[in-house]
Structure formats: structure tokens, C-alpha cells
KOLGU-4560 file (N, C-alpha, C; in nm, 3 decimals, padded with zeros to 5 digits):
<recs>
<n_xx: 08.469 n_yy: -29.614 n_zz: 05.850 ca_xx: 08.566 ca_yy: -29.717 ca_zz: 05.821 c_xx: 08.702 c_yy: -29.655 c_zz: 05.801 mol: A seq: 1 type: UNK>
<n_xx: 08.799 n_yy: -29.728 n_zz: 05.843 ca_xx: 08.935 ca_yy: -29.681 ca_zz: 05.825 c_xx: 08.983 c_yy: -29.710 c_zz: 05.684 mol: A seq: 2 type: UNK>
<n_xx: 09.085 n_yy: -29.640 n_zz: 05.646 ca_xx: 09.142 ca_yy: -29.657 ca_zz: 05.513 c_xx: 09.194 c_yy: -29.799 c_zz: 05.492 mol: A seq: 3 type: UNK>
<n_xx: 09.250 n_yy: -29.858 n_zz: 05.598 ca_xx: 09.303 ca_yy: -29.994 ca_zz: 05.588 c_xx: 09.191 c_yy: -30.092 c_zz: 05.554 mol: A seq: 4 type: UNK>
<n_xx: 09.078 n_yy: -30.075 n_zz: 05.618 ca_xx: 08.964 ca_yy: -30.164 ca_zz: 05.592 c_xx: 08.913 c_yy: -30.147 c_zz: 05.450 mol: A seq: 5 type: UNK>
<n_xx: 08.909 n_yy: -30.024 n_zz: 05.402 ca_xx: 08.864 ca_yy: -30.000 ca_zz: 05.266 c_xx: 08.960 c_yy: -30.062 c_zz: 05.164 mol: A seq: 6 type: UNK>
<n_xx: 09.089 n_yy: -30.053 n_zz: 05.191 ca_xx: 09.186 ca_yy: -30.115 ca_zz: 05.101 c_xx: 09.174 c_yy: -30.267 c_zz: 05.100 mol: A seq: 7 type: UNK>
<n_xx: 09.152 n_yy: -30.324 n_zz: 05.218 ca_xx: 09.135 ca_yy: -30.470 ca_zz: 05.225 c_xx: 09.009 c_yy: -30.512 c_zz: 05.148 mol: A seq: 8 type: UNK>
<n_xx: 08.904 n_yy: -30.439 n_zz: 05.166 ca_xx: 08.779 ca_yy: -30.468 ca_zz: 05.095 c_xx: 08.797 c_yy: -30.455 c_zz: 04.944 mol: A seq: 9 type: UNK>
<n_xx: 08.865 n_yy: -30.349 n_zz: 04.903 ca_xx: 08.892 ca_yy: -30.328 ca_zz: 04.760 c_xx: 08.979 c_yy: -30.441 c_zz: 04.705 mol: A seq: 10 type: UNK>
<n_xx: 09.076 n_yy: -30.487 n_zz: 04.782 ca_xx: 09.162 ca_yy: -30.597 ca_zz: 04.739 c_xx: 09.084 c_yy: -30.726 c_zz: 04.723 mol: A seq: 11 type: UNK>
<n_xx: 08.995 n_yy: -30.754 n_zz: 04.818 ca_xx: 08.912 ca_yy: -30.874 ca_zz: 04.809 c_xx: 08.818 c_yy: -30.867 c_zz: 04.689 mol: A seq: 12 type: UNK>
<n_xx: 08.762 n_yy: -30.751 n_zz: 04.667 ca_xx: 08.673 ca_yy: -30.732 ca_zz: 04.554 c_xx: 08.749 c_yy: -30.750 c_zz: 04.422 mol: A seq: 13 type: UNK>
<n_xx: 08.868 n_yy: -30.693 n_zz: 04.414 ca_xx: 08.950 ca_yy: -30.707 ca_zz: 04.293 c_xx: 08.987 c_yy: -30.853 c_zz: 04.270 mol: A seq: 14 type: UNK>
<n_xx: 09.020 n_yy: -30.927 n_zz: 04.376 ca_xx: 09.054 ca_yy: -31.069 ca_zz: 04.362 c_xx: 08.933 c_yy: -31.149 c_zz: 04.315 mol: A seq: 15 type: UNK>
<n_xx: 08.815 n_yy: -31.116 n_zz: 04.366 ca_xx: 08.694 ca_yy: -31.187 ca_zz: 04.324 c_xx: 08.663 c_yy: -31.160 c_zz: 04.178 mol: A seq: 16 type: UNK>
<n_xx: 08.675 n_yy: -31.035 n_zz: 04.136 ca_xx: 08.650 ca_yy: -31.000 ca_zz: 03.996 c_xx: 08.754 c_yy: -31.067 c_zz: 03.906 mol: A seq: 17 type: UNK>
<n_xx: 08.878 n_yy: -31.070 n_zz: 03.950 ca_xx: 08.984 ca_yy: -31.135 ca_zz: 03.873 c_xx: 08.956 c_yy: -31.284 c_zz: 03.858 mol: A seq: 18 type: UNK>
<n_xx: 08.912 n_yy: -31.348 n_zz: 03.963 ca_xx: 08.882 ca_yy: -31.491 ca_zz: 03.957 c_xx: 08.762 c_yy: -31.518 c_zz: 03.866 mol: A seq: 19 type: UNK>
<n_xx: 08.661 n_yy: -31.432 n_zz: 03.872 ca_xx: 08.545 ca_yy: -31.449 ca_zz: 03.783 c_xx: 08.586 c_yy: -31.429 c_zz: 03.637 mol: A seq: 20 type: UNK>
<n_xx: 08.673 n_yy: -31.332 n_zz: 03.611 ca_xx: 08.723 ca_yy: -31.309 ca_zz: 03.476 c_xx: 08.799 c_yy: -31.432 c_zz: 03.426 mol: A seq: 21 type: UNK>
<n_xx: 08.884 n_yy: -31.487 n_zz: 03.510 ca_xx: 08.959 ca_yy: -31.608 ca_zz: 03.474 c_xx: 08.863 c_yy: -31.723 c_zz: 03.443 mol: A seq: 22 type: UNK>
<n_xx: 08.763 n_yy: -31.742 n_zz: 03.527 ca_xx: 08.668 ca_yy: -31.851 ca_zz: 03.507 c_xx: 08.591 c_yy: -31.834 c_zz: 03.375 mol: A seq: 23 type: UNK>
<n_xx: 08.552 n_yy: -31.712 n_zz: 03.342 ca_xx: 08.480 ca_yy: -31.687 ca_zz: 03.218 c_xx: 08.568 c_yy: -31.717 c_zz: 03.097 mol: A seq: 24 type: UNK>
<n_xx: 08.694 n_yy: -31.671 n_zz: 03.102 ca_xx: 08.784 ca_yy: -31.698 ca_zz: 02.991 c_xx: 08.810 c_yy: -31.847 c_zz: 02.976 mol: A seq: 25 type: UNK>
<n_xx: 08.829 n_yy: -31.917 n_zz: 03.085 ca_xx: 08.855 ca_yy: -32.061 ca_zz: 03.082 c_xx: 08.732 c_yy: -32.135 c_zz: 03.028 mol: A seq: 26 type: UNK>
<n_xx: 08.614 n_yy: -32.096 n_zz: 03.070 ca_xx: 08.492 ca_yy: -32.159 ca_zz: 03.023 c_xx: 08.475 c_yy: -32.138 c_zz: 02.873 mol: A seq: 27 type: UNK>
<n_xx: 08.506 n_yy: -32.020 n_zz: 02.825 ca_xx: 08.497 ca_yy: -31.992 ca_zz: 02.681 c_xx: 08.592 c_yy: -32.081 c_zz: 02.602 mol: A seq: 28 type: UNK>
<n_xx: 08.713 n_yy: -32.099 n_zz: 02.651 ca_xx: 08.810 ca_yy: -32.186 ca_zz: 02.584 c_xx: 08.759 c_yy: -32.329 c_zz: 02.582 mol: A seq: 29 type: UNK>
<n_xx: 08.706 n_yy: -32.376 n_zz: 02.693 ca_xx: 08.656 ca_yy: -32.514 ca_zz: 02.698 c_xx: 08.534 c_yy: -32.534 c_zz: 02.610 mol: A seq: 30 type: UNK>
<n_xx: 08.447 n_yy: -32.436 n_zz: 02.604 ca_xx: 08.326 ca_yy: -32.448 ca_zz: 02.522 c_xx: 08.357 c_yy: -32.448 c_zz: 02.372 mol: A seq: 31 type: UNK>
<n_xx: 08.460 n_yy: -32.378 n_zz: 02.333 ca_xx: 08.492 ca_yy: -32.369 ca_zz: 02.190 c_xx: 08.600 c_yy: -32.467 c_zz: 02.147 mol: A seq: 32 type: UNK>
<n_xx: 08.644 n_yy: -32.555 n_zz: 02.235 ca_xx: 08.747 ca_yy: -32.653 ca_zz: 02.201 c_xx: 08.694 c_yy: -32.753 c_zz: 02.099 mol: A seq: 33 type: UNK>
<n_xx: 08.771 n_yy: -32.780 n_zz: 01.995 ca_xx: 08.726 ca_yy: -32.876 ca_zz: 01.893 c_xx: 08.700 c_yy: -33.015 c_zz: 01.950 mol: A seq: 34 type: UNK>
<n_xx: 08.772 n_yy: -33.056 n_zz: 02.052 ca_xx: 08.752 ca_yy: -33.189 ca_zz: 02.112 c_xx: 08.610 c_yy: -33.207 c_zz: 02.166 mol: A seq: 35 type: UNK>
<n_xx: 08.545 n_yy: -33.100 n_zz: 02.199 ca_xx: 08.410 ca_yy: -33.108 ca_zz: 02.255 c_xx: 08.309 c_yy: -33.160 c_zz: 02.153 mol: A seq: 36 type: UNK>
<n_xx: 08.339 n_yy: -33.144 n_zz: 02.025 ca_xx: 08.243 ca_yy: -33.179 ca_zz: 01.921 c_xx: 08.278 c_yy: -33.309 c_zz: 01.847 mol: A seq: 37 type: UNK>
<n_xx: 08.371 n_yy: -33.386 n_zz: 01.901 ca_xx: 08.408 ca_yy: -33.513 ca_zz: 01.840 c_xx: 08.320 c_yy: -33.625 c_zz: 01.894 mol: A seq: 38 type: UNK>
<n_xx: 08.306 n_yy: -33.730 n_zz: 01.815 ca_xx: 08.228 ca_yy: -33.847 ca_zz: 01.861 c_xx: 08.301 c_yy: -33.919 c_zz: 01.974 mol: A seq: 39 type: UNK>
<n_xx: 08.433 n_yy: -33.931 n_zz: 01.964 ca_xx: 08.516 ca_yy: -33.996 ca_zz: 02.066 c_xx: 08.624 c_yy: -33.898 c_zz: 02.110 mol: A seq: 40 type: UNK>
<n_xx: 08.593 n_yy: -33.804 n_zz: 02.198 ca_xx: 08.691 ca_yy: -33.700 ca_zz: 02.232 c_xx: 08.812 c_yy: -33.751 c_zz: 02.309 mol: A seq: 41 type: UNK>
<n_xx: 08.801 n_yy: -33.868 n_zz: 02.373 ca_xx: 08.913 ca_yy: -33.919 ca_zz: 02.450 c_xx: 09.014 c_yy: -33.997 c_zz: 02.366 mol: A seq: 42 type: UNK>
<n_xx: 08.979 n_yy: -34.026 n_zz: 02.241 ca_xx: 09.071 ca_yy: -34.098 ca_zz: 02.153 c_xx: 09.179 c_yy: -34.003 c_zz: 02.103 mol: A seq: 43 type: UNK>
<n_xx: 09.297 n_yy: -34.059 n_zz: 02.083 ca_xx: 09.407 ca_yy: -33.981 ca_zz: 02.028 c_xx: 09.378 c_yy: -33.949 c_zz: 01.881 mol: A seq: 44 type: UNK>
<n_xx: 09.429 n_yy: -33.838 n_zz: 01.832 ca_xx: 09.410 ca_yy: -33.806 ca_zz: 01.690 c_xx: 09.470 c_yy: -33.915 c_zz: 01.601 mol: A seq: 45 type: UNK>
<n_xx: 09.404 n_yy: -33.945 n_zz: 01.491 ca_xx: 09.449 ca_yy: -34.050 ca_zz: 01.401 c_xx: 09.563 c_yy: -34.002 c_zz: 01.312 mol: A seq: 46 type: UNK>
<n_xx: 09.565 n_yy: -33.874 n_zz: 01.279 ca_xx: 09.668 ca_yy: -33.821 ca_zz: 01.191 c_xx: 09.726 c_yy: -33.694 c_zz: 01.251 mol: A seq: 47 type: UNK>
<n_xx: 09.839 n_yy: -33.654 n_zz: 01.196 ca_xx: 09.901 ca_yy: -33.530 ca_zz: 01.241 c_xx: 09.813 c_yy: -33.410 c_zz: 01.207 mol: A seq: 48 type: UNK>
<n_xx: 09.747 n_yy: -33.414 n_zz: 01.092 ca_xx: 09.657 ca_yy: -33.305 ca_zz: 01.054 c_xx: 09.542 c_yy: -33.292 c_zz: 01.154 mol: A seq: 49 type: UNK>
<n_xx: 09.489 n_yy: -33.405 n_zz: 01.200 ca_xx: 09.383 ca_yy: -33.401 ca_zz: 01.299 c_xx: 09.435 c_yy: -33.343 c_zz: 01.431 mol: A seq: 50 type: UNK>
<n_xx: 09.557 n_yy: -33.377 n_zz: 01.466 ca_xx: 09.618 ca_yy: -33.321 ca_zz: 01.587 c_xx: 09.628 c_yy: -33.169 c_zz: 01.576 mol: A seq: 51 type: UNK>
<n_xx: 09.675 n_yy: -33.121 n_zz: 01.461 ca_xx: 09.687 ca_yy: -32.977 ca_zz: 01.441 c_xx: 09.551 c_yy: -32.909 c_zz: 01.444 mol: A seq: 52 type: UNK>
<n_xx: 09.450 n_yy: -32.974 n_zz: 01.389 ca_xx: 09.316 ca_yy: -32.915 ca_zz: 01.390 c_xx: 09.262 c_yy: -32.904 c_zz: 01.532 mol: A seq: 53 type: UNK>
<n_xx: 09.291 n_yy: -33.003 n_zz: 01.615 ca_xx: 09.242 ca_yy: -32.999 ca_zz: 01.754 c_xx: 09.309 c_yy: -32.891 c_zz: 01.836 mol: A seq: 54 type: UNK>
<n_xx: 09.435 n_yy: -32.865 n_zz: 01.808 ca_xx: 09.509 ca_yy: -32.766 ca_zz: 01.888 c_xx: 09.512 c_yy: -32.629 c_zz: 01.824 mol: A seq: 55 type: UNK>
<n_xx: 09.432 n_yy: -32.608 n_zz: 01.719 ca_xx: 09.435 ca_yy: -32.480 ca_zz: 01.648 c_xx: 09.361 c_yy: -32.370 c_zz: 01.723 mol: A seq: 56 type: UNK>
<n_xx: 09.280 n_yy: -32.405 n_zz: 01.822 ca_xx: 09.204 ca_yy: -32.305 ca_zz: 01.894 c_xx: 09.288 c_yy: -32.224 c_zz: 01.989 mol: A seq: 57 type: UNK>
<n_xx: 09.225 n_yy: -32.131 n_zz: 02.055 ca_xx: 09.291 ca_yy: -32.045 ca_zz: 02.151 c_xx: 09.340 c_yy: -32.129 c_zz: 02.269 mol: A seq: 58 type: UNK>
<n_xx: 09.468 n_yy: -32.115 n_zz: 02.301 ca_xx: 09.524 ca_yy: -32.186 ca_zz: 02.415 c_xx: 09.539 c_yy: -32.088 c_zz: 02.530 mol: A seq: 59 type: UNK>
<n_xx: 09.481 n_yy: -32.119 n_zz: 02.640 ca_xx: 09.487 ca_yy: -32.033 ca_zz: 02.757 c_xx: 09.602 c_yy: -32.080 c_zz: 02.845 mol: A seq: 60 type: UNK>
<n_xx: 09.699 n_yy: -31.995 n_zz: 02.865 ca_xx: 09.813 ca_yy: -32.030 ca_zz: 02.948 c_xx: 09.776 c_yy: -32.010 c_zz: 03.095 mol: A seq: 61 type: UNK>
<n_xx: 09.800 n_yy: -32.113 n_zz: 03.171 ca_xx: 09.772 ca_yy: -32.106 ca_zz: 03.314 c_xx: 09.880 c_yy: -32.022 c_zz: 03.382 mol: A seq: 62 type: UNK>
<n_xx: 09.841 n_yy: -31.939 n_zz: 03.478 ca_xx: 09.943 ca_yy: -31.863 ca_zz: 03.551 c_xx: 10.023 c_yy: -31.956 c_zz: 03.641 mol: A seq: 63 type: UNK>
<n_xx: 10.144 n_yy: -31.913 n_zz: 03.674 ca_xx: 10.228 ca_yy: -31.993 ca_zz: 03.761 c_xx: 10.166 c_yy: -31.999 c_zz: 03.901 mol: A seq: 64 type: UNK>
<n_xx: 10.212 n_yy: -32.092 n_zz: 03.982 ca_xx: 10.161 ca_yy: -32.105 ca_zz: 04.119 c_xx: 10.186 c_yy: -31.978 c_zz: 04.198 mol: A seq: 65 type: UNK>
<n_xx: 10.300 n_yy: -31.918 n_zz: 04.177 ca_xx: 10.333 ca_yy: -31.794 ca_zz: 04.249 c_xx: 10.234 c_yy: -31.684 c_zz: 04.211 mol: A seq: 66 type: UNK>
<n_xx: 10.204 n_yy: -31.672 n_zz: 04.082 ca_xx: 10.111 ca_yy: -31.569 ca_zz: 04.037 c_xx: 09.969 c_yy: -31.599 c_zz: 04.085 mol: A seq: 67 type: UNK>
<n_xx: 09.927 n_yy: -31.726 n_zz: 04.079 ca_xx: 09.793 ca_yy: -31.761 ca_zz: 04.129 c_xx: 09.781 c_yy: -31.726 c_zz: 04.276 mol: A seq: 68 type: UNK>
<n_xx: 09.885 n_yy: -31.753 n_zz: 04.354 ca_xx: 09.882 ca_yy: -31.719 ca_zz: 04.496 c_xx: 09.875 c_yy: -31.569 c_zz: 04.519 mol: A seq: 69 type: UNK>
<n_xx: 09.946 n_yy: -31.495 n_zz: 04.436 ca_xx: 09.946 ca_yy: -31.348 ca_zz: 04.449 c_xx: 09.811 c_yy: -31.290 c_zz: 04.412 mol: A seq: 70 type: UNK>
<n_xx: 09.743 n_yy: -31.353 n_zz: 04.315 ca_xx: 09.613 ca_yy: -31.303 ca_zz: 04.272 c_xx: 09.499 c_yy: -31.353 c_zz: 04.358 mol: A seq: 71 type: UNK>
<n_xx: 09.529 n_yy: -31.446 n_zz: 04.446 ca_xx: 09.424 ca_yy: -31.500 ca_zz: 04.531 c_xx: 09.346 c_yy: -31.612 c_zz: 04.464 mol: A seq: 72 type: UNK>
<n_xx: 09.397 n_yy: -31.663 n_zz: 04.350 ca_xx: 09.329 ca_yy: -31.771 ca_zz: 04.279 c_xx: 09.374 c_yy: -31.904 c_zz: 04.334 mol: A seq: 73 type: UNK>
<n_xx: 09.283 n_yy: -31.990 n_zz: 04.361 ca_xx: 09.315 ca_yy: -32.121 ca_zz: 04.416 c_xx: 09.256 c_yy: -32.229 c_zz: 04.326 mol: A seq: 74 type: UNK>
<n_xx: 09.321 n_yy: -32.258 n_zz: 04.213 ca_xx: 09.273 ca_yy: -32.360 ca_zz: 04.120 c_xx: 09.354 c_yy: -32.486 c_zz: 04.140 mol: A seq: 75 type: UNK>
<n_xx: 09.284 n_yy: -32.598 n_zz: 04.150 ca_xx: 09.355 ca_yy: -32.726 ca_zz: 04.167 c_xx: 09.376 c_yy: -32.793 c_zz: 04.036 mol: A seq: 76 type: UNK>
</recs>
């Protein structure tokens, strides 16, 4: 194999690992979200304290579209 092919393969592998890492982190955030354990998760918080309690968990910042494109991530 040529060096170019090995680099392309390594790049694809790195993009796949990066996407799996992103998916795992996102899944962890969703699983531990306080809204998941409410009786009516689609209802708005009744008080400001309840709002703060719901948003107290880890917030995962989504990468910009430019960064997602550079990393090979295609999330809709």
C-alpha cells in the first residue's frame, strides 16, 4: 500500500472513532438529563427553581457546522 492510502485509511478510522466518541458523550448526557425522570417531561418548568434544577446537568456544546464538516460528522 502506498503512503497516501494509509493516510486516507487512518483519517477515516480517526473520523469513525471521533464520531463514536461524540455519540457516547451525547448518549451519556441524554441518559443523565433530569427531564428524563419527570412524569411530564414535555411540560415547562413550573418555577424558576425547577428550571435551574433541570439545566443543572452537564451541557454538551454542539460543534459548529464548519467543525462538524471538518471532523466528518454529519448530525442533523
